[in-house]
NUMARBA-478040 format. One record per residue (C-alpha): residue number from 1; x, y, z. Coordinates in pm, 1 decimal, padded with zeros to 6 digits. Layout:
REM residues N
+-----+----------+----------+----------+
| pos |        x |        y |        z |
+-----+----------+----------+----------+
| NUM |        X |        Y |        Z |
...
+-----+----------+----------+----------+
REM end
This chain:
REM residues 118
+-----+----------+----------+----------+
| pos |        x |        y |        z |
+-----+----------+----------+----------+
|   1 |  09034.4 |  07440.2 |  06226.6 |
|   2 |  09399.3 |  07421.4 |  06359.7 |
|   3 |  09598.9 |  07373.8 |  06788.9 |
|   4 |  09806.2 |  07689.5 |  06573.4 |
|   5 |  09439.9 |  07876.4 |  06501.5 |
|   6 |  09257.4 |  07793.0 |  06868.4 |
|   7 |  09492.5 |  07931.3 |  07082.0 |
|   8 |  09530.8 |  08254.6 |  06887.3 |
|   9 |  09175.3 |  08281.2 |  06844.4 |
|  10 |  09155.2 |  08226.1 |  07275.6 |
|  11 |  09435.1 |  08493.6 |  07327.2 |
|  12 |  09284.6 |  08769.2 |  07098.8 |
|  13 |  08977.9 |  08666.2 |  07346.5 |
|  14 |  09201.7 |  08726.6 |  07630.6 |
|  15 |  09240.6 |  09108.4 |  07484.2 |
|  16 |  09003.2 |  09338.0 |  07698.2 |
|  17 |  08950.6 |  09540.4 |  07439.1 |
|  18 |  08855.9 |  09215.7 |  07160.1 |
|  19 |  08600.0 |  09100.9 |  07431.1 |
|  20 |  08521.9 |  09485.7 |  07513.5 |
|  21 |  08435.2 |  09534.4 |  07075.9 |
|  22 |  08220.1 |  09170.9 |  07090.0 |
|  23 |  07997.7 |  09339.9 |  07305.2 |
|  24 |  07968.0 |  09564.4 |  07187.5 |
|  25 |  07894.6 |  09449.7 |  06855.3 |
|  26 |  07638.5 |  09234.9 |  07039.6 |
|  27 |  07516.2 |  09530.5 |  07194.1 |
|  28 |  07473.9 |  09779.4 |  06875.9 |
|  29 |  07805.1 |  09954.3 |  06926.6 |
|  30 |  07590.7 |  10093.4 |  07264.5 |
|  31 |  07663.7 |  10017.2 |  07604.4 |
|  32 |  07440.7 |  10000.9 |  07837.6 |
|  33 |  07367.8 |  10179.7 |  08075.3 |
|  34 |  07299.1 |  09978.3 |  08341.3 |
|  35 |  07701.6 |  09902.3 |  08259.8 |
|  36 |  07741.5 |  10309.8 |  08323.0 |
|  37 |  07572.4 |  10362.5 |  08601.1 |
|  38 |  07703.9 |  10075.5 |  08832.3 |
|  39 |  08093.4 |  10245.0 |  08699.3 |
|  40 |  07997.5 |  10546.0 |  08715.6 |
|  41 |  07904.0 |  10523.0 |  09145.6 |
|  42 |  08079.9 |  10632.3 |  09407.3 |
|  43 |  08223.7 |  10319.8 |  09593.2 |
|  44 |  08158.8 |  10114.2 |  09226.4 |
|  45 |  08513.5 |  10329.5 |  09116.5 |
|  46 |  08596.8 |  10397.3 |  09453.1 |
|  47 |  08691.2 |  09964.6 |  09426.4 |
|  48 |  08870.5 |  10054.9 |  09062.4 |
|  49 |  09072.5 |  10309.0 |  09169.0 |
|  50 |  09188.4 |  10020.3 |  09419.3 |
|  51 |  09461.5 |  09901.0 |  09230.1 |
|  52 |  09533.8 |  09604.3 |  09497.3 |
|  53 |  09210.1 |  09471.3 |  09501.5 |
|  54 |  09150.9 |  09493.7 |  09093.6 |
|  55 |  09467.3 |  09281.5 |  08995.8 |
|  56 |  09409.9 |  09024.7 |  09368.6 |
|  57 |  09042.7 |  09036.8 |  09121.3 |
|  58 |  09276.8 |  08957.1 |  08803.0 |
|  59 |  09410.3 |  08716.4 |  08951.3 |
|  60 |  09127.2 |  08570.0 |  09083.8 |
|  61 |  08943.6 |  08523.1 |  08695.0 |
|  62 |  09309.8 |  08401.6 |  08549.4 |
|  63 |  09254.8 |  08094.5 |  08784.9 |
|  64 |  08930.5 |  08002.4 |  08737.4 |
|  65 |  08761.3 |  08166.3 |  09048.3 |
|  66 |  09045.9 |  07933.4 |  09238.0 |
|  67 |  09094.7 |  08034.8 |  09530.9 |
|  68 |  09418.2 |  07850.2 |  09589.9 |
|  69 |  09532.5 |  07833.0 |  09302.9 |
|  70 |  09556.1 |  08232.7 |  09251.4 |
|  71 |  09647.3 |  08167.5 |  09651.6 |
|  72 |  09917.1 |  07983.2 |  09524.2 |
|  73 |  10069.3 |  08126.8 |  09267.7 |
|  74 |  10033.9 |  08527.8 |  09360.9 |
|  75 |  10193.4 |  08464.5 |  09697.8 |
|  76 |  09875.5 |  08548.4 |  09869.2 |
|  77 |  09787.7 |  08359.3 |  10173.5 |
|  78 |  09478.5 |  08188.2 |  10068.4 |
|  79 |  09276.7 |  08383.0 |  10403.1 |
|  80 |  09446.3 |  08715.5 |  10300.3 |
|  81 |  09261.7 |  08620.5 |  09917.2 |
|  82 |  08942.2 |  08527.3 |  10122.8 |
|  83 |  08901.4 |  08908.7 |  10261.2 |
|  84 |  08958.6 |  09112.2 |  09906.0 |
|  85 |  08673.6 |  08935.5 |  09806.0 |
|  86 |  08459.4 |  09001.4 |  10073.1 |
|  87 |  08592.2 |  09333.3 |  10056.5 |
|  88 |  08510.2 |  09391.5 |  09755.8 |
|  89 |  08151.1 |  09208.4 |  09801.1 |
|  90 |  08053.1 |  09454.7 |  10072.1 |
|  91 |  08137.8 |  09736.8 |  09859.1 |
|  92 |  07969.1 |  09664.4 |  09531.1 |
|  93 |  07726.6 |  09387.5 |  09676.2 |
|  94 |  07914.8 |  09189.4 |  09399.8 |
|  95 |  08121.5 |  08795.7 |  09473.8 |
|  96 |  08339.8 |  08757.5 |  09257.6 |
|  97 |  08288.8 |  08323.3 |  09376.5 |
|  98 |  08010.7 |  08395.0 |  09149.4 |
|  99 |  08061.1 |  08350.7 |  08801.3 |
| 100 |  07794.8 |  08543.9 |  08718.0 |
| 101 |  07870.9 |  08804.1 |  08921.0 |
| 102 |  08270.5 |  08821.6 |  08860.5 |
| 103 |  08159.6 |  08846.8 |  08431.0 |
| 104 |  08008.5 |  09168.0 |  08585.1 |
| 105 |  08341.9 |  09263.9 |  08784.2 |
| 106 |  08510.8 |  09168.4 |  08455.0 |
| 107 |  08355.2 |  09389.0 |  08239.7 |
| 108 |  08299.5 |  09686.1 |  08468.2 |
| 109 |  08706.6 |  09716.8 |  08409.4 |
| 110 |  08718.6 |  09618.3 |  08094.1 |
| 111 |  08552.4 |  09896.4 |  08051.1 |
| 112 |  08651.2 |  10112.0 |  08277.4 |
| 113 |  09045.7 |  10061.3 |  08132.2 |
| 114 |  08894.3 |  10115.5 |  07778.6 |
| 115 |  08696.0 |  10520.0 |  07922.7 |
| 116 |  09028.8 |  10585.2 |  08138.3 |
| 117 |  09212.8 |  10515.3 |  07832.0 |
| 118 |  09081.6 |  10774.3 |  07575.8 |
+-----+----------+----------+----------+
REM end
């Protein structure tokens, strides 16, 4: 596989709809009920509708869960970034500094965005 092919596939995987389709294919095109249950929870919906918090979480994900790099790239004080991450943790119980919780929130964001645009 060439470098260009790897870059092409990497960019396709970054596309949220591609990730969701891969997930749905592995689950038989059915989204697990637990994701819908989590997404429909009042506190999770509040977070999903808070564009500032979601943008912060997405930036954190884009920078490999690295607080120092994220705060530098989005021109935000480190403590403000930590505060927002803690706000998400307190609201929905997901500590996105932990990889598994970050994946869960990322999945919920993808699902929310796909459902919102349908």
